[in-house]
C-alpha positions in Angstrom: 19.5 -25.1 -1.1 17.8 -23.1 1.7 18.5 -19.4 1.7 18.2 -18.1 5.3 18.0 -14.5 4.1 14.6 -15.1 2.4 11.2 -15.9 3.9 10.1 -19.2 2.3 6.4 -19.2 1.1 4.9 -22.3 -0.4 1.7 -21.8 -2.5 0.0 -25.2 -2.8 -1.9 -25.1 -6.1 0.2 -22.1 -7.0 -0.2 -22.6 -10.8 -4.0 -22.4 -10.6 -5.8 -19.2 -11.4 -6.0 -17.8 -7.8 -2.7 -19.3 -6.8 -0.9 -17.6 -9.7 -2.5 -14.3 -8.9 -1.4 -14.5 -5.3 2.2 -15.5 -6.3 2.3 -12.5 -8.7 1.2 -10.1 -6.0 3.7 -11.4 -3.5 6.7 -11.4 -5.8 7.0 -7.6 -5.0 7.7 -8.6 -1.3 11.4 -8.1 -0.5 13.4 -11.1 0.7 10.9 -13.7 -0.2 11.4 -17.1 -1.9 8.2 -18.4 -3.5 7.7 -22.1 -4.0 5.0 -23.0 -6.5 3.8 -26.5 -5.6 1.2 -29.0 -6.8 0.9 -32.4 -8.3 2.0 -31.2 -11.8 5.7 -30.4 -11.6 5.7 -29.1 -15.2 3.1 -26.5 -14.5 4.7 -25.6 -11.2 8.1 -25.0 -13.0 6.4 -22.9 -15.7 4.8 -20.7 -13.2 8.0 -20.3 -11.2 9.9 -19.4 -14.3 7.4 -16.7 -15.2 7.8 -15.3 -11.7 11.6 -15.2 -12.0 14.3 -15.9 -9.4 14.3 -17.0 -6.7 10.9 -18.7 -7.3 11.0 -22.5 -7.8 8.6 -25.2 -8.7 7.9 -28.3 -6.6 5.8 -31.5 -7.0 3.8 -31.8 -3.8 0.6 -33.9 -3.3 -1.9 -32.5 -0.8 -3.0 -36.0 -0.1 0.6 -37.4 0.5 0.9 -39.7 3.5 4.1 -38.0 4.6 3.0 -34.4 3.9 3.9 -33.1 7.3 7.4 -34.6 7.0 7.8 -33.0 3.6 6.7 -29.6 4.9 9.1 -29.8 7.9 12.0 -30.5 5.6 11.2 -27.4 3.5 11.6 -25.0 6.5 8.7 -22.9 5.4 7.7 -19.5 6.9 4.2 -19.8 5.4 2.0 -22.2 3.4 -0.8 -20.8 1.3 -3.4 -23.5 0.4 -5.0 -22.9 -3.0 -5.5 -26.5 -4.0 -9.3 -26.8 -3.9 -12.0 -27.8 -4.0 -12.1 -27.4 -0.2 -15.6 -28.9 0.2 -14.0 -32.4 -0.3 -11.2 -31.8 2.2 -13.3 -32.1 5.4 -10.5 -33.7 7.3 -8.3 -30.6 7.1 -5.4 -32.8 5.9 -3.2 -29.9 4.8 -3.9 -27.8 7.8 -3.1 -30.7 10.2 0.2 -31.3 8.3 1.0 -27.6 8.9 0.4 -28.0 12.6 2.6 -31.1 12.8 5.4 -29.3 10.9 4.8 -26.0 12.8 4.1 -24.2 9.5 1.9 -21.0 9.5 -1.1 -21.5 7.2 -3.6 -19.5 5.1 -6.2 -20.9 2.7 -8.6 -19.4 0.2 -11.6 -21.6 1.0 -15.1 -20.2 0.8 -16.7 -23.5 1.8 -19.1 -22.8 4.7 -18.3 -25.9 6.8 -14.6 -25.8 6.0 -14.2 -22.1 7.1 -16.8 -22.1 10.0 -15.4 -25.2 11.6 -11.8 -24.3 11.1 -11.6 -23.0 14.7 -11.7 -26.6 16.0 -8.0 -26.8 15.0 -7.2 -23.8 17.3 -6.0 -25.7 20.4 -3.5 -27.8 18.4 -2.4 -24.7 16.5 -1.8 -22.7 19.7 0.2 -25.6 21.1 2.3 -25.6 18.0 2.7 -21.8 18.3 1.5 -21.0 14.8 -1.3 -18.9 13.3 -3.7 -20.4 10.8 -6.4 -18.6 8.9 -9.1 -20.0 6.6 -11.2 -18.0 4.1 -8.7 -15.3 3.0 -10.6 -14.6 -0.2 -13.7 -12.7 -1.3 -15.7 -14.5 1.3 -15.3 -13.9 4.2 -12.0 -12.0 4.0 -13.1 -9.2 1.8 -16.8 -9.2 2.6 -16.1 -8.9 6.4 -13.7 -6.0 5.8 -16.4 -4.2 3.8 -18.9 -4.8 6.6 -16.4 -3.4 9.2 -16.2 -0.3 7.1 -20.0 -0.1 6.8 -20.3 -0.6 10.6 -18.4 2.7 11.1 -21.6 4.4 10.0 -24.1 1.7 11.0 -23.2 0.4 14.4 -26.3 -1.7 14.5 -26.8 -4.0 11.5 -30.2 -5.8 10.9 -29.7 -7.3 7.4 -26.9 -8.2 5.1 -27.1 -8.9 1.4 -23.9 -10.0 -0.5 -23.6 -10.8 -4.2 -20.8 -11.6 -6.5 -21.3 -11.3 -10.3 -18.2 -12.6 -12.0 -17.3 -11.6 -15.5 -17.8 -14.0 -18.3 -14.7 -13.2 -20.2 -12.1 -14.4 -17.7 -10.1 -17.6 -17.2 -11.9 -20.0 -14.9 -10.2 -22.8 -13.1 -11.8 -26.2 -13.4 -11.7 -26.7 -9.6 -13.7 -23.5 -9.0 -16.3 -24.5 -11.6 -16.5 -28.0 -10.3 -17.0 -26.9 -6.7 -19.8 -24.6 -7.7 -21.5 -27.1 -10.1 -21.4 -30.0 -7.7 -23.0 -27.9 -4.9 -26.1 -27.2 -7.0 -29.2 -28.4 -5.3 -27.5 -28.9 -1.9 -29.6 -27.4 0.9 -28.4 -25.0 3.5 -29.8 -22.8 6.3 -29.9 -19.1 6.0 -31.3 -16.5 8.4 -34.5 -14.8 7.0 -36.6 -12.4 9.1 -35.3 -13.8 12.3 -35.8 -17.5 11.5 -33.4 -20.1 10.0 -35.0 -21.3 6.7 -33.6 -23.8 4.2 -32.6 -22.7 0.7 -30.4 -24.6 -1.8 -27.6 -23.8 -4.2 -29.2 -22.5 -7.4 -32.4 -21.4 -5.8 -34.2 -18.1 -6.0 -33.0 -16.8 -9.4 -33.3 -13.0 -9.2 -32.0 -9.8 -10.8 -29.2 -7.8 -9.1 -27.9 -4.5 -10.4 -24.3 -3.3 -9.9 -22.8 0.0 -11.2 -21.9 0.6 -14.8 -20.5 -1.2 -16.8 -21.4 -4.4 -14.9 -25.1 -3.5 -14.7 -27.9 -6.0 -14.3 -27.1 -9.7 -13.6 -29.3 -12.7 -12.8 -27.9 -14.6 -9.7 -29.2 -17.2 -7.3 -28.6 -18.5 -3.7 -25.4 -20.2 -2.8 -24.0 -21.4 0.5 -21.0 -19.4 1.9 -19.4 -18.9 5.3 -20.9 -15.4 5.7 -24.4 -16.8 6.2 -23.2 -18.4 9.4 -20.5 -15.8 10.5 -22.7 -12.7 10.1 -25.3 -13.8 12.7 -22.5 -14.6 15.1 -20.9 -11.2 14.9 -23.9 -9.0 14.5 -26.3 -9.7 17.4 -29.1 -7.6 16.0 -29.1 -9.3 12.6 -32.3 -10.9 11.4 -31.5 -11.6 7.7 -28.5 -12.6 5.7 -28.4 -13.6 2.0 -25.7 -14.4 -0.6 -26.1 -14.7 -4.4 -23.8 -15.5 -7.3 -24.0 -17.0 -10.8 -22.9 -16.6 -14.4 -23.5 -14.5 -17.4 -25.0 -14.5 -20.0 -28.5 -15.3 -18.7 -29.0 -18.6 -20.6 -26.0 -20.1 -18.7 -27.5 -19.0 -15.3 -30.9 -20.4 -16.2 -29.1 -23.7 -17.1 -27.5 -23.7 -13.7 -30.8 -23.2 -11.9 -32.3 -26.0 -14.0 -29.5 -28.3 -13.0 -30.1 -27.4 -9.3 -33.8 -28.3 -9.7 -32.9 -31.7 -11.3 -30.4 -32.3 -8.5 -33.2 -31.7 -5.9 -35.1 -34.5 -7.7 -32.0 -36.8 -7.2 -31.2 -36.8 -10.9 -27.6 -37.0 -12.0 -27.3 -33.3 -13.1 -24.2 -32.2 -11.2 -21.6 -35.0 -11.7 -17.9 -34.3 -12.1 -18.1 -35.2 -15.8 -20.9 -32.7 -16.3 -18.9 -30.1 -14.4 -16.1 -30.6 -16.9 -18.6 -30.3 -19.8 -20.0 -27.2 -18.2 -16.5 -25.7 -17.9 -16.0 -26.1 -21.6 -19.4 -24.8 -22.6 -18.9 -21.7 -20.4 -15.5 -20.9 -21.9 -16.9 -21.2 -25.5 -20.2 -19.4 -24.9 -20.5 -16.3 -27.0 -21.2 -12.8 -25.7 -20.7 -11.8 -22.1 -18.4 -9.2 -20.8 -15.0 -8.9 -19.1 -16.5 -6.9 -16.3 -17.7 -8.3 -12.9 -18.2 -7.1 -9.4 -19.2 -7.7 -5.8 -21.8 -5.8 -3.7 -22.2 -5.8 0.1 -25.4 -4.1 1.3 -26.3 -3.7 5.0 -29.4 -2.2 6.5 -29.4 -1.1 10.2 -29.3 1.9 12.4 -27.0 4.9 12.3 -25.5 6.7 15.4 -28.8 8.6 15.8 -30.9 5.3 15.9 -32.3 6.1 12.4 -32.9 3.3 9.9 -30.3 3.6 7.1 -28.6 1.5 4.4 -25.1 1.4 3.2 -24.0 -0.3 0.0 -20.3 -1.1 -0.9 -19.3 -2.2 -4.3 -16.1 -3.2 -6.0 -15.9 -3.7 -9.8 -13.2 -5.7 -11.6 -13.0 -4.3 -15.1 -11.4 -5.7 -18.3 -10.8 -9.1 -16.9 -9.2 -8.0 -13.7 -11.9 -9.4 -11.4 -9.9 -12.5 -10.3 -7.3 -10.2 -8.7 -9.9 -9.1 -6.2 -10.3 -12.6 -4.8 -6.6 -13.0 -4.5 -6.0 -9.6 -2.7 -7.0 -10.7 0.8 -4.6 -13.6 0.8 -1.7 -11.4 -0.4 -2.5 -8.8 2.2 -2.7 -11.3 5.0 0.5 -13.1 3.9 2.4 -9.8 4.2 1.1 -9.5 7.8 2.3 -13.1 8.5 5.7 -12.4 7.0 6.1 -9.1 8.9 4.9 -10.6 12.2 2.1 -8.1 12.5 -0.1 -9.3 15.4 -1.5 -12.6 14.0 -2.0 -14.6 17.2 -1.3 -18.3 17.3 -4.5 -20.4 16.8 -6.9 -21.3 14.0 -9.6 -18.9 12.9 -11.8 -17.8 10.0 -10.6 -14.7 8.1 -13.2 -12.4 9.7 -12.2 -8.8 9.9 -8.5 -9.7 10.2 -7.8 -7.1 7.4 -8.9 -3.6 6.8 -10.5 -2.6 3.5 -7.6 -0.3 2.9 -5.0 -3.2 3.3 -6.9 -5.3 0.8 -7.4 -2.5 -1.8 -3.7 -1.6 -1.6 -3.0 -4.9 -3.3 -5.2 -3.8 -6.2 -3.6 -0.5 -7.1 -2.1 -1.9 -10.3 -5.4 -3.3 -11.6 -8.6 -2.1 -13.2 -10.6 -2.2 -10.0 -12.9 0.6 -8.7 -14.8 0.7 -5.4 -17.3 3.0 -3.6 -19.5 3.0 -0.6 -22.9 4.7 -0.9 -25.7 5.8 1.4 -29.3 5.0 0.4 -32.6 6.1 1.8 -35.4 3.6 2.3 -37.1 5.1 -0.7 -34.1 4.6 -2.9 -32.9 1.1 -2.1 -30.2 -0.5 -4.3 -31.5 -3.2 -6.6 -30.9 -6.4 -4.8 -34.4 -7.7 -5.4 -36.3 -10.5 -3.9 
């Protein structure tokens, strides 16, 4: 039965790792009814039971032919799409169903084409009178908020380096592992010294150092929306890079080797191997429960002097996944409180302040800082 006193929020894929974190964060919101949805009704019910009343579980297929009709019958105030991988959903099926049912929409995609082309839905979303946002996660939701904070001191930005070093001792969803594994070897353009050059996922293995206790990690190139969005929003930009990977080092070396095999058109990144990789990663000894994200920008300060700013956030003791969930939770609250989210479809680029996102993380072992570095003392994102 529909309770008209509550805002009804459906989280598609809400029993997955990120979906469950988002649901947990939003349960503190007053007058909200969470609907945990996905193809597995048992898991949806278990997640809803853990959240407590008035949450409920629902079986809902993202590929259902009558998805828009089902959404319309639910009378939703917001749908949060967490049922990845998004790279395979190039037709925006869920988003289009939201337009047809006039349901506001947020997703957690970090797929470059999915997020960067999402604006093509804007005319239809405007006609439906709903707001739709893609990429409300670490990339580009959190990264763009960090860059907005950096830009307060560096009004001109010439280069951006972003890296995510996830903890080893955390729960990983198979969809997340599969999306990363299947992308290995895929080529993509990135801006380097003023020219667009091709790299590929798993390329350019390099050391990156974050603050203690994360420390030194070995990461490699991956394709993300920021590589395309940063040049659009920073007209003086000449370089943009992103890196991520695994710990311990042997796992990362294995990923880079799979990328090289994939470039030779060998079957090194199939769905079956992704499942095997997921199992191996979970059982691999050593590694830590600490991870982090770093955003570094070089540019010019208010005096026209060359300067560098480096922002870091660390997720300690296994709390890293909450960082990725925080932008969606913060943006969902804006939707529910009708806080200036215009109708249309757009990427989650600087729609949230850093303070709004970090407020969601007050209850977790998360620390953050922004630092100033001279050219003689650059932070260790090495080539």
